[in-house]
C-alpha positions as CSV (number, residue, x, y, z in Angstrom):
1,X,74.4,-10.1,45.0
2,X,71.4,-11.4,43.7
3,X,70.6,-15.2,43.8
4,X,68.6,-14.3,40.2
5,X,68.6,-12.6,37.7
6,X,66.4,-9.3,37.5
7,X,66.1,-9.7,33.6
8,X,64.9,-13.4,32.6
9,X,67.9,-14.7,30.0
10,X,66.2,-15.8,27.1
11,X,67.8,-17.1,23.5
12,X,66.6,-16.6,20.3
13,X,67.8,-17.6,16.8
14,X,67.5,-14.9,14.3
15,X,66.6,-16.4,10.7
16,X,66.0,-13.2,8.7
17,X,68.1,-12.2,5.9
18,X,65.9,-9.5,3.6
19,X,63.0,-7.4,4.3
20,X,60.3,-10.1,4.4
21,X,62.2,-12.2,7.1
22,X,64.4,-9.7,8.9
23,X,62.3,-9.8,12.3
24,X,62.2,-13.6,12.2
25,X,63.3,-14.5,15.4
26,X,62.0,-17.9,17.4
27,X,62.7,-18.6,21.2
28,X,64.5,-21.7,21.6
29,X,65.4,-21.3,25.2
30,X,62.9,-19.6,28.1
31,X,63.8,-17.5,31.1
32,X,63.8,-21.1,33.1
33,X,66.2,-22.3,30.8
34,X,64.2,-24.9,29.3
35,X,64.8,-25.7,25.7
36,X,61.7,-24.6,23.4
37,X,61.4,-27.7,20.4
38,X,58.4,-25.7,18.5
39,X,60.8,-22.6,18.7
40,X,63.6,-24.4,17.3
41,X,61.3,-26.5,14.7
42,X,59.8,-23.2,13.4
43,X,63.2,-21.8,12.8
44,X,64.5,-24.6,11.1
45,X,61.7,-24.5,8.9
46,X,61.7,-20.6,8.2
47,X,65.4,-21.3,7.1
48,X,64.8,-24.0,4.8
49,X,62.2,-22.0,3.2
50,X,64.6,-19.6,2.5
51,X,66.9,-21.6,1.0
52,X,64.3,-23.4,-1.0
53,X,63.2,-19.9,-2.4
54,X,66.9,-18.9,-2.8
55,X,67.8,-22.1,-5.1
56,X,66.8,-20.3,-8.2
57,X,69.1,-17.3,-7.5
58,X,72.5,-16.8,-8.3
59,X,75.6,-14.6,-9.0
60,X,74.1,-13.8,-12.4
61,X,70.1,-13.6,-11.4
62,X,67.4,-16.0,-12.2
63,X,68.0,-19.1,-13.0
64,X,64.9,-21.6,-13.6
65,X,65.7,-25.3,-14.0
66,X,69.1,-25.0,-15.1
67,X,69.9,-28.3,-15.8
68,X,73.8,-28.1,-16.6
69,X,74.1,-26.5,-13.2
70,X,71.9,-28.8,-11.7
71,X,74.6,-31.4,-13.1
72,X,77.8,-29.6,-11.9
73,X,75.8,-29.2,-8.3
74,X,75.4,-32.8,-8.1
75,X,78.6,-34.4,-9.2
76,X,81.6,-33.4,-7.2
77,X,83.1,-30.7,-10.1
78,X,83.9,-27.6,-10.3
79,X,83.2,-25.1,-12.7
80,X,86.4,-22.9,-13.4
C-alpha cells in the first residue's frame, strides 16, 4: 500500500455542449487538493457565454427579440 496516489487526482469542470466548446474543461482542484478559483471563474464565464448564445434559440428555432416570449418568461405564466 502506498501513502500517496501514483497518479495525482485532479478535478475538472466540463462546460462543452457543441463542436466549438466540446473541449472546454477547466481545472478546479489541483493534484494537492487545492481549489483553483481562477478555473472555477473561467468555467462559470464559459457557461454564461453558452447560455447567452443559446438565449435566442428554442424549440422552433431562432427568435430574435421575441417580445411575447420575453413577457411570458418574465411573468410566471406558462404557455400550454
